[in-house]
C-alpha positions in Angstrom: 59.6 121.3 85.5 62.6 119.3 86.8 64.6 120.6 89.8 68.1 119.8 88.5 69.6 118.8 85.2 72.1 116.0 85.2 75.3 116.3 83.2 76.5 113.3 81.3 79.9 114.1 79.9 81.1 112.2 76.9 84.3 114.1 76.1 86.3 110.9 76.6 84.1 109.0 74.1 82.3 111.1 71.6 84.7 114.0 72.1 87.6 111.8 71.2 85.9 111.0 67.9 86.9 114.5 66.8 89.2 114.0 63.8 92.9 114.1 64.8 92.2 113.6 68.6 93.9 110.6 70.2 94.2 110.5 74.0 96.3 108.0 75.9 95.3 106.5 79.3 97.3 109.0 81.3 95.5 111.9 79.6 92.1 110.3 79.9 92.6 109.9 83.6 93.7 113.5 84.0 90.6 114.6 82.2 88.4 112.3 84.3 89.9 113.7 87.5 89.1 117.2 86.3 85.6 116.2 85.3 85.0 114.8 88.7 86.3 118.1 90.2 84.0 120.0 87.8 81.0 118.1 89.2 79.6 116.2 86.3 77.1 113.4 87.1 78.3 110.8 84.6 81.5 110.3 82.8 81.3 108.2 79.6 84.8 106.9 79.7 84.8 105.2 76.3 83.6 102.5 74.0 85.1 99.4 75.7 85.0 97.1 72.7 86.3 99.6 70.2 89.9 99.0 70.9 92.3 97.6 73.6 93.2 101.2 74.4 89.5 102.2 75.0 89.0 99.1 77.2 92.0 99.9 79.4 90.9 103.6 79.6 87.4 102.7 80.8 88.9 100.2 83.2 91.4 102.8 84.6 88.7 105.5 85.0 86.4 103.0 86.7 89.1 102.1 89.2 90.0 105.7 90.1 86.8 107.8 89.9 84.6 107.3 92.9 82.2 110.2 93.1 80.8 110.1 89.6 78.9 107.4 87.7 81.2 105.8 85.0 79.7 104.6 81.8 80.8 102.6 78.8 79.1 102.6 75.4 78.0 99.3 73.9 76.1 98.3 70.8 73.0 96.2 71.4 75.0 93.0 71.0 76.1 90.6 73.8 79.8 90.8 73.1 79.8 94.6 73.4 77.9 94.4 76.7 80.2 91.7 78.1 83.2 93.8 77.3 81.7 97.0 78.7 81.0 95.2 82.0 84.4 93.7 82.1 85.9 97.2 82.0 83.3 98.8 84.4 83.1 96.1 87.0 85.4 97.9 89.5 83.5 101.2 89.3 81.8 102.5 92.4 78.8 103.5 90.3 78.9 101.7 86.9 76.5 102.2 84.0 76.2 100.2 80.8 75.0 102.4 77.9 73.7 100.3 75.0 72.2 101.6 71.8 70.6 100.6 68.5 69.3 102.8 65.7 65.5 103.2 65.3 65.0 105.5 62.3 63.7 104.2 58.9 66.9 105.3 57.1 69.2 103.5 59.5 67.0 100.4 59.5 67.0 100.2 55.7 70.5 101.1 54.9 72.7 100.3 57.9 71.0 97.6 60.0 68.9 96.0 57.3 66.4 95.1 60.0 62.7 95.5 60.5 61.1 97.6 63.2 60.0 94.4 64.9 63.6 93.0 64.9 65.0 96.2 66.3 62.4 96.3 69.0 63.2 92.7 69.9 66.9 93.3 70.0 66.6 96.5 72.1 64.5 94.6 74.7 66.8 91.6 74.8 70.0 93.6 75.2 68.6 95.9 77.9 67.6 92.7 79.8 71.1 91.2 79.1 72.9 94.3 80.4 70.6 94.3 83.5 72.1 91.0 84.5 75.4 92.8 85.0 74.4 96.2 86.1 71.4 97.8 87.8 72.0 101.1 86.0 71.4 100.6 82.2 71.0 103.4 79.7 69.3 102.8 76.4 69.8 105.0 73.4 67.6 105.1 70.3 70.1 106.2 67.8 68.8 108.8 65.3 65.7 109.2 67.5 65.0 112.7 66.0 64.4 111.1 62.6 62.5 108.1 64.0 58.7 107.7 63.5 57.3 109.0 66.8 54.9 106.1 67.1 57.7 103.6 66.8 59.9 105.6 69.2 57.1 105.6 71.8 56.8 101.8 71.6 60.6 101.3 71.8 61.0 103.6 74.8 58.0 101.9 76.6 59.3 98.4 76.1 63.0 99.1 77.1 61.7 100.6 80.3 59.7 97.4 81.0 63.0 95.5 80.3 64.8 97.4 83.0 66.3 100.6 81.5 66.9 103.3 84.1 67.8 106.0 81.6 66.4 106.4 78.1 68.4 108.6 75.7 66.9 110.5 72.8 69.7 111.5 70.4 69.7 114.0 67.6 72.4 111.9 66.1 73.0 114.0 62.9 72.0 117.4 64.3 68.9 117.5 62.1 66.2 118.8 64.4 65.2 122.2 65.7 64.4 123.5 69.2 60.6 123.6 68.8 60.6 120.2 67.0 62.8 118.5 69.6 61.0 120.0 72.5 57.8 118.6 71.1 59.3 115.2 70.7 60.2 115.0 74.4 56.7 116.3 75.2 55.2 113.4 73.1 57.3 110.9 75.0 56.2 112.4 78.4 52.6 112.2 77.4 52.4 108.9 75.5 54.9 106.5 77.1 52.9 105.1 80.0 55.8 104.2 82.2 58.1 107.2 81.4 58.0 108.4 85.1 60.2 105.3 85.9 63.3 106.6 84.0 65.4 109.7 83.4 64.9 111.1 79.9 68.3 112.0 78.4 69.2 113.9 75.2 72.3 113.8 73.1 72.4 116.5 70.5 74.9 117.2 67.7 75.8 120.6 66.3 75.5 120.1 62.5 73.1 123.1 62.2 74.6 125.0 65.2 71.6 124.1 67.4 72.9 121.5 69.8 72.7 123.7 72.9 69.4 125.2 71.9 67.9 121.8 71.2 69.2 120.5 74.6 67.7 123.4 76.5 64.3 123.0 74.7 64.4 119.3 75.7 65.1 120.2 79.3 62.1 122.7 79.3 59.9 119.8 78.2 61.0 117.2 80.8 64.5 115.9 79.9 66.5 115.3 83.0 69.9 114.5 81.6 71.9 116.2 78.9 74.9 114.5 77.2 77.6 117.0 76.3 81.3 117.6 75.8 83.8 120.2 76.9 84.3 122.8 74.2 81.6 121.1 72.2 84.1 118.5 70.8 82.8 115.5 68.9 82.0 114.0 65.5 81.6 116.4 62.6 80.5 119.8 64.0 80.6 118.4 67.5 78.2 118.0 70.5 76.3 120.1 72.9 79.0 122.3 74.6 78.7 121.7 78.3 80.0 125.2 79.3 77.4 126.9 77.1 74.5 124.7 78.4 75.4 125.3 82.1 76.1 129.0 81.8 72.9 129.4 79.9 71.0 127.7 82.7 73.0 129.6 85.3 72.8 133.0 83.8 69.1 132.7 83.0 67.8 131.2 86.3 64.9 133.6 86.0 63.8 131.7 82.8 64.8 128.1 83.3 64.4 127.9 87.1 66.5 124.7 87.4 69.7 123.8 89.1 72.8 121.7 88.5 75.8 120.4 90.5 78.5 121.9 88.2 81.3 123.9 89.9 81.3 126.7 87.4 84.7 128.1 88.6 86.3 124.9 87.1 84.9 125.5 83.6 87.8 127.6 82.3 90.4 125.3 83.7 88.6 122.2 82.3 88.4 123.9 78.8 92.1 124.7 78.9 93.0 121.2 79.8 90.9 119.7 77.0 92.5 122.2 74.5 96.0 121.3 75.7 95.6 117.5 75.6 93.5 117.3 72.3 95.3 120.0 70.4 91.9 121.4 69.2 91.9 125.1 69.7 88.9 127.1 70.8 88.0 129.8 68.3 88.4 133.3 69.8 84.7 134.2 69.6 83.5 130.9 71.2 80.9 131.5 73.8 82.0 131.3 77.5 85.6 130.1 77.0 86.8 131.8 73.9 89.6 134.4 74.2 87.2 137.2 73.2 84.3 136.0 75.4 85.0 138.8 78.0 86.9 141.2 75.7 85.5 144.7 75.0 87.0 146.6 72.0 84.3 149.2 71.2 84.8 152.5 73.0 81.1 152.6 73.9 81.2 149.1 75.3 84.4 149.9 77.3 82.9 153.0 78.8 79.8 151.1 79.7 81.7 148.2 81.4 83.9 150.7 83.4 80.8 152.5 84.6 78.8 149.3 85.4 79.9 145.8 84.2 76.4 144.6 83.8 75.8 147.0 80.9 77.7 144.7 78.5 78.6 141.6 80.7 75.8 139.2 81.5 78.2 137.0 83.6 81.4 137.6 85.4 84.6 136.0 84.1 85.3 134.9 87.7 82.2 132.8 87.6 83.9 130.4 85.2 87.2 130.5 87.0 88.9 133.0 84.6 91.7 134.7 86.6 92.4 138.4 86.1 96.0 137.6 85.1 97.8 139.5 87.8 101.5 139.2 88.4 102.1 137.2 91.5 105.6 135.8 91.4 109.1 136.6 90.2 112.6 135.1 90.0 113.2 135.6 93.8 110.0 133.7 94.8 110.5 130.4 96.6 108.8 127.0 96.2 106.4 127.7 99.1 105.1 130.9 97.5 104.8 129.0 94.2 102.8 126.1 95.8 100.5 128.6 97.5 99.8 130.3 94.2 99.0 126.9 92.6 96.5 126.2 95.4 94.9 129.6 94.9 94.6 128.8 91.1 92.9 125.5 91.9 95.7 123.1 91.3 95.3 121.0 94.4 95.8 117.5 93.1 99.3 117.8 91.6 101.9 115.3 92.8 105.0 116.6 94.6 107.0 115.4 91.6 104.9 117.5 89.2 105.0 120.5 91.4 108.8 120.2 91.7 109.2 120.0 87.9 106.8 122.8 87.3 108.7 124.9 89.9 112.0 124.2 88.1 110.5 125.4 84.9 109.0 128.4 86.6 112.5 129.4 87.9 114.0 129.0 84.5 111.2 131.1 83.0 111.6 133.8 85.7 115.1 134.3 84.5 113.8 135.2 81.0 110.6 137.1 82.0 110.3 140.1 84.2 106.7 139.4 85.3 105.2 135.9 85.7 101.4 136.0 85.2 98.8 133.4 86.1 98.5 132.4 82.4 102.2 131.7 82.3 101.9 129.4 85.3 98.9 127.7 83.7 101.0 127.0 80.5 103.8 125.4 82.6 101.3 123.2 84.5 99.6 122.2 81.3 102.9 121.3 79.7 103.6 118.9 82.6 100.2 117.3 82.2 100.8 116.6 78.5 104.2 115.0 79.1 104.9 111.4 78.1 107.9 109.1 78.8 110.9 110.9 77.4 112.4 108.2 75.2 114.2 111.0 73.4 115.1 114.0 75.5 116.0 117.4 73.9 119.6 118.4 74.9 120.6 121.3 72.6 119.6 122.8 69.2 121.2 125.4 67.0 119.6 127.2 64.1 121.2 129.2 61.2 118.8 131.1 59.1 118.5 134.2 57.0 116.5 135.7 54.1 119.3 134.8 51.6 120.5 131.6 53.1 119.2 128.1 53.5 118.0 127.4 57.0 120.2 124.8 58.8 119.6 123.2 62.2 121.7 121.0 64.4 119.9 119.1 67.1 121.2 116.9 69.9 118.8 114.4 71.5 119.6 112.1 74.5 118.6 108.4 74.2 119.6 106.0 77.0 122.3 108.6 78.1 123.8 108.6 74.6 123.9 111.9 72.7 122.6 111.7 69.1 123.5 114.8 67.0 122.1 115.4 63.5 121.9 118.3 61.2 119.5 119.1 58.4 118.3 121.9 56.2 114.7 123.0 55.6 112.3 125.6 54.4 112.8 127.9 57.3 114.2 127.4 60.8 111.3 125.3 62.2 111.2 122.9 59.2 115.0 122.5 59.4 114.8 121.7 63.1 112.0 119.1 62.5 114.1 117.5 59.8 117.1 117.3 62.1 114.9 115.7 64.8 113.6 113.1 62.4 117.2 112.2 61.4 118.2 111.8 65.0 115.2 109.6 65.7 115.6 107.6 62.6 112.1 107.8 61.1 109.9 110.4 59.5 106.5 111.9 60.3 104.0 114.0 58.4 103.3 117.4 59.9 99.5 117.8 59.7 99.1 120.9 61.8 101.2 123.6 63.5 99.7 126.1 65.8 101.5 128.9 67.7 99.9 131.3 70.2 101.2 133.8 72.7 100.2 132.9 76.2 100.5 136.5 77.4 101.3 139.8 75.9 104.7 141.6 75.4 108.1 140.9 73.9 108.9 138.3 76.5 105.5 136.5 76.1 105.5 132.8 76.6 104.8 131.0 73.3 102.8 127.8 73.1 103.2 125.5 70.1 101.0 122.6 69.4 101.8 120.2 66.5 99.8 117.4 65.1 101.9 114.7 63.3 100.8 111.5 61.5 102.5 108.2 60.9 100.8 105.3 59.1 97.4 107.0 59.3 97.7 107.5 63.1 97.7 111.0 64.6 99.8 112.2 67.5 99.8 115.6 69.3 102.8 117.3 70.8 103.1 120.5 72.8 105.9 122.8 73.9 106.1 126.2 75.7 109.0 128.7 75.8 109.7 132.4 75.4 111.6 131.3 72.2 109.1 130.1 69.6 111.8 127.9 67.9 112.5 126.2 71.2 108.7 125.7 71.8 108.4 124.2 68.3 111.3 121.8 68.9 110.0 120.7 72.2 106.5 120.2 70.7 107.9 118.0 67.9 109.9 115.9 70.3 106.9 115.5 72.6 104.8 114.3 69.6 107.4 111.7 68.7 107.7 110.5 72.2 104.0 110.2 72.4 104.0 108.1 69.2 106.7 105.8 70.5 104.9 105.3 73.8 101.6 104.5 72.2 102.5 102.3 69.2 106.0 101.1 70.0 109.4 101.5 68.4 109.0 98.4 66.2 105.9 99.8 64.5 107.7 103.2 64.0 111.0 101.4 62.8 113.1 103.5 65.2 116.7 103.0 64.2 118.5 105.5 66.5 121.5 104.6 68.5 120.6 102.6 71.7 122.7 102.2 74.8 
């Protein structure tokens, strides 16, 4: 049995492959910093050759993150590996992660290669990567559907070629815990040099078994688990890091292994990912869902009040979930605000971000009687998701009723010039969005609109997340306010500013007045 499981976080690579998710460099750096604080062992920062944006993101993470291994994915081709190393070369602890498929179905229909050709390519590319980097991970894509005899041969040979980590992916989420555990056991028994590498696993959740399969692999000798925050990823997603870790942590009596994850950062990390990706966590999601520590049944409530362990197998404090107490009000000063931020774990904010958050806090305090921890979290997350304000919201006005057409007037500031436009729509939010588009000079398609109350009560802070598209590219915007229309307007402007900052005004055909 291994002493400690290593966590390879691929939120920035596989997690970003979630449909509709598009993170910029600033957001990826923010996530990387939080992952470092969380205590992951490896951050897969991206697929360097996939796009200029991915390359720059891997490069930026490599420069900044010093206490975690930084990896880039690369196909088993020289140009991919060259590009990966170019992005990784400034990392304190770089890793090239190269892969090629090994299953019959991939060889026949995708690669159109023989087993001998795949084996030759795998060996050659591990050796090629080794010239750049001492830490090389090899992945046998679709390993769970690969002939075991061929998989054993591939693993043995790439280890001879210099691989330091061998990854066994369940690429399409096809396997089961018993089956996958046995596969790892076979490799441990039949690969003669297996003791020279870390065995890694990368499981997908197509059958809802990613966490179970990963745990079965660990029980049979896997040392590293590749996962994402909130289980994000292709199709049904990847192994959810928070579920894997809390499973190991809560059932120490069974697993008997450790990890280096700071579990008190789990909730905050989950919230950050939700905020920046716009992908909401379902309420009944294990560990980080809104209902994970909620007790509705009278019997359950009575039991918890008598002894929490009757119905709670872990404490919410263990994952960093605050008890949502009121701590500040409109008379509170900046010093008290900063101290509360430190208590909540926000220790790496710049003075500028703190000042802007404090200003928003004071404004909110004029509207709300009680400021709760979750209100403060929402304000901070809003600052994190900010992009350069090409267009700044100045004022908006809505006229609406059950027997009248909703009309909105919106004023945006661009280069110190006020741009005012009015529009009608199917309800106040639609009217406001139409007016914003007229002011900006281009239109977007609203793909998704999500509203949630941050806290309870009539003066609850509302959080709106929108997902808009333009020319098949997706952009996420976020806004918070006690007024849901204002939150909606702020979210739409945020999404448009994000689109402009990422693909440029010329691509969007922005025709608004310029100073």
